N, C-alpha and C positions, 0 to 999 in steps of 0.2 A: 561234529559238523563244522566246517570252516566258515570264516567271516567273508563278507564281500570284500574283494581286494581292488584297490585302485590301480591305475596304470603306473608302470615303473617310470620314474622321472628321467632316466637316461635312455629310454627306448626311442628309437628312430621311427618315423612314420613315412610311409611311401607317398602319401598325399598330405602335405602340411596344411594345417587349418588356417584359413584366412580370418582376419579380424572381422570382416563383414559377415562371415558365417556365424559368429557368436552373438550377433545382435538381431533379435527377431524383427520382422518387417513392421510390426505395430509398436515397436519400442519408442519410448518418449525421446530417446536420443535422436531418432530420425526426424521427429517433429522439430526439435531444436535446430537440427541441421538444415531442414527445409526452410524454416522461418528465418534464420540468420542470413542464409545465402540470398534471400530475396530483398534484404534491407539495403537502402541507400545509406551506407555508413557515413559518407562525407556529408550528406544532407542532414543527418541526425547529429552531427557535430563531433564525430570520432576523429581523433588525430591520426595522421598517417593512414588514412583510408586507402591511399594509393602508396605503393612502395617508393621509398626515396631512391634517387639515382646514384647518390654517393653515400659513403659511410657504411657502418656495420649494419647488416640486415636486422630488422626488428621483427617482433611477432606481429602477425596479422591481427588487427583488432577484432576481426570476426572470430578468430580462434579463442581469444580471451573472453569475448562476450559469450560464446558457447559454453565456456568453462564456468562463467559466473551464473548463467541461467541454469545450468545443471546443478551447481551448488545451491542455488535458491530452492530448486525443487526438492533437493535432498536435505535441506536445512543444514548445509555446510557453508559457514560464513567466513571462517578463518582462512587467511591466505596460506598459512602453513599447512593446514589440512587439505586445502585444494592442491597444493604442491604434492603432498603425499598421495592424493587420489590419482594424480597424473602418472605416478610411478607404479601403482598397484591395482588400479581399477580398470578392468578391460573395457567398460563402457566409456570411460573418459579417454582411454587409449584410442578407441574407435573414433570418438568425437573430434579429437585433436590430431589424429594421424600419428600417434605416439610422441607428440611433442611433450616436453616436460619443463615448462617455464618455472623458474625459481619463485619463491614467495614474494621477493622484492618486486619483481616484474608484475606479478599478479596484483599486489597491493597498489603499486603505482598506477596501473591501468584504472583501478576503481577510483583512486583519488583524482585522476585527471578527467574522468568521464562521468561524473555524477549525474549531470543534467542529460547527457547523451543516453545513459542507461535508462533514465526515466522516460525519455522519448521513445526508446526501444520498447519499453513496457506498453506505451500507448499503441505502438505499431502492432504489438502482439494481440491486442483486443481487435484491431482492424483485421488482422490476419484471421483470427477466429471467426469474425463476422463474414469474411469472404468465403470461408469453407463451410458455412452453415452452423457453426457451433454457438453463435450468438444471434438470436432472432430480433431482439430489440423491440419487443412488444410489452413484456412485463418485466419489471425490475423490483427487487426487494432490497430495502435499506435497513441497516441496523448498526448499532455502535457497540464497541467493546472497550472496556477500560483496562489499560496495561500500566502496571506499576513502573515508575521511573527508577533509574539507578540511584538517583539522589536520595539521601535520607531525609526524614522529616526535619531533623535538626538543621540540615544544610539549607532547606527551603526557608526555615524561620530566620536563619542568619542572613540569607540573601535579602529577605523582606526588611529586616532590621537595618541592613546597610543602605537599602534604597531610601528608607525613611530618614536615615541620618543624612544622606546626600541631599535630599529634598530640603531638610532643615537648614543645611549649609547654604543652599541656593537662596532661600528666603533671607537668611541672615546676612548674606552678601550685600543685600540692598539697604541694610541698616548701618548706622555709624557706630563706631567704637565696639565692634564685635571682634573678639580674638579667635582666629581660626588656626588650629594646629596643622601645619602642612603634612607632617608625618602621619597624623591620624587620617587625613584625607587620602594620602597615598596608600595606606594600608587598607582602607575601605574600598578604594577603587580596585586594588589588586585582588581582594577577596571576591568582589563582584565579577571581575574578569575571569578568575580561575574556576568559577563554579561550573561543574561539568554539564548541568542541564538547566540553563536559565529559564527555559520555557515551561518547565514542569509546574503544575498547580495542584493544590490539595483537592482531592475528590473522595467521595464516599466509596469505599471498597467493601468487600465481604468481611474483611478483617478490621474494619474501621477506616478512618480518614488517613490518606497517605498521598505523597506526590505521585501523580499519574498523568496519563494522556488518554483522550477519548478518540479511539480509532474508528472512523466511519467507513463503512463498506457498502458498495452497491453491487448486487449479484443479478446477472441475467437468469431468468427462470428456465430457459431452455435446457441448459446443461450445468447450471449452478456455477458459471464462471464469473469471477470478479471482474467487473468492467470499470470501476472507479473506486478510489479510496482517498481519504484525507485524514491526516493526524491533527487533531484539534486539542485545545485546552478548555473546551466547554465542559462544565460540570454535568450537564444533561444534554438531551438530544433535541430540545425544543426549538433551537434556532438552526438546525442542520437539515431540515426537510428541503428547503429551496436550493441551497448550494449543492447538496448531493444529487438532487433530482436533475439539476442543470448539468452537472458533471457527467452523470450517467447518460443523459440524452445525447450529449456531445460525443461520448465514447462509443455509443452504439450506432452512430451515423446520422444523428439528428432527424429521426422519423417525424412525420407530421403529428403523430399521437403516441404518447408513451404512458403506460399505466405504472404507477409507483405504489408499492405496498410497504407500509411501515406500521409499527406498533403505536400505542397511545402516547408514548413519550415524545413523539414527533408532532402531536396535535398543536397546530398553530394556524389560526384562521387567516391571518394576514398573509403568511407564506403560502398557504393552500390556494388562496385567491390569486396570488401572483403566478403560481404554477399553472392554474387554469388558463391564464392569459398567454402562456407559452406552449400550449399543446401538451401539457403534462397533467394527467388525471391522478390526483393523490387519493389513495384508498387508506385512510388513517382514521381509526376510531377516536371518538372524543375522549379526552382525559377525564375519567369519572371523578377523579379527586377534586377537580376544580369546576366541573360542569355536570353535576349529578342529575339535574332535571332540565337542562337546556337553559341558556341564558339569552336567547335571541340571536346569537351569532352562530353557535353550533346547535344542531338539533338532537334531541334524544332519539334513540333507535325506535321508540314507539311511533314516531312520525313516518317511518318507512314501512311500506306494505309489501310483503313477499308474494310474488306471482309464480305459482307452481308450474304453470304450463311453459313459461320461458326461463324458469330458474333464475329470476332476477328480482331486485327490489325496486320499487317505484317511490321516488321522493315526493314531498309535498308539491313541488313544482311540476310534477307529472313526468319527470324524466327517469329513465332506467339507469 
């Protein structure tokens, strides 16, 4: 029995295949195309949003933004890999009309438009809201810790350098203190050359390590991320209010927004401020510090379940 055979590479076809025929109607590339084409590129801060009248023609920033959005969705971040995708990936060929920018042009676009790309991300949430993918009624917030590139030793060295510079600053106010200029220069250079000056020690599954706490807010309708922040907070206790505010703004500032988070976000002061802004926090008390209620947060035994309405009633009589 013979194998299934492919088509001969040199065989001619009577009706050549169009690129458009290779991309399904519901493909993500068509979503990227529709989204980018509706953007006000100049208003978002993209350079050369309109073609120059003189000089060598450049790439349309819309095309390079489409390439980057596709790369983000496919977890392709390297400009060299994106260049390769332009030459071999039929999806990217369709998206860019067979354009094949080199990696230098791709990298330069990202370097020049960091803030504009961030603004385009905010527009993506608004676009999702306009087509009904984001409802803006319920939002879930959570944090994840991501280990930094910096080593633990690098962070310790940076902290030691900062302490040394602080000591020099205090010593500068005193008389007859000898300060070695070369030592100061070396300390400043080490501080300047550190790859991740913001990284902080956090408790990870494998122990303490330099890391970031990435906060994410997700709309409940289709689990789309509507807001995110990279913080250096070791825990989530102070992130309820800023993330709830960012999520409310992202989903169109509705009159009322329900926010769900775990006990790590338990913060009575921030919860009260949320209530004053039309944000209803649904956060359980942190049992580790409020085992029986302390007068600020109530124990769950104070809330009575009403089966006919599938709700809980609080001591104040509200559901």
